[in-house]
N, C-alpha and C positions, 0 to 999 in steps of 0.2 A: 857080290859085292856083302857088306859087314850090315845089320840091320839100324847100324845110326846113320847110314848113309841111303840105305833107299827109303829111311821114314820122310826125308825131306826132298823128295822127288816127286813128280804126279807123272799121271799117262798124259802126252799131247796127241792127241790125232789130229792130222791136215785134211781139211774138207777135199772134197771132189772136185767143188770149183769153186769158183772166187768169189765171194757178197760180202754184206755190210757186216757178216758175224764170224769170220773165217776166212783163211787163206789155202790156195795151194800149195804144198810142196815147193812145185816149180817156183810160184811167186816169191817164196821165201828164200830161196835158192836165190832166184835173180836179187832179190833186196840184199841180202848178205853182199853179194860179189858187187853190189854197188855199195854197197860201207865198207868194204875190207875187211867182213866181220867173219864169222862163221854161223851158221844157219843158230843157234842156240843163242849166241850174243846180241843175233838179228830180236830174234824173241825178246829178248831179256833191255833191249833198248825200247825197243817198242812197249812192252809193260810196265817203262818206265815213265815214257812220255804220255803214258794214257794216265798214271799214275799222279803226275805233277798237274795235267787237265782236267782230272775230275776230281781228287783229293783234297782236303786243307791242308795247307804247306806250314801250319805253325798247330802250335795248341790252342784248345779254347783258353779262353781265359776267363777269370773268375766273376763277370761280370761287369755291371756299374762302379765305379772307384766309390769306397767310404768317403765321408765324412774326414774323416783324418788323413788319408792319401791326401785330397784335394788342398788340402790347409800344408802337408808336406810341398806339393806342390807349387803352392802360393808362395811359400815361405822362400823357395829356392828361386822362384821367377820374380826378375823387379815387375811393381804393381802401380798402376797410376799413371805412368807414361804411355802416352803413343804412341806407338811406333809401326811402320810401314817401310814395304819392301819395293824398292823400282826396278823394275828390268829392263835391263839395256835389249832385250830379244824382240821385245817390239815396241814399235816408233811411236809413241800418239803422233796424230795426225794434229797441227795446229790451225785453228777456222781463223 
């Protein structure tokens, strides 16, 4: 392998028993077979699902809106008219 390829890899060691912090190769094989993918793809899918669950899925914003930003929003949204949304999903009980 070239240096460029090996620099993008890590050593992965399966556990000797399944636990909350790892799995055996046998479990990885069963999972891969169930998913219809190879072991490497099963590991990637598991890591991706964990990333979605634990890491923010959007860039952090710059904090509260500035006065100028609020002014721009108000300029583009009609002000002073009361508006409401009525949902047909929930039936109001008439007494």
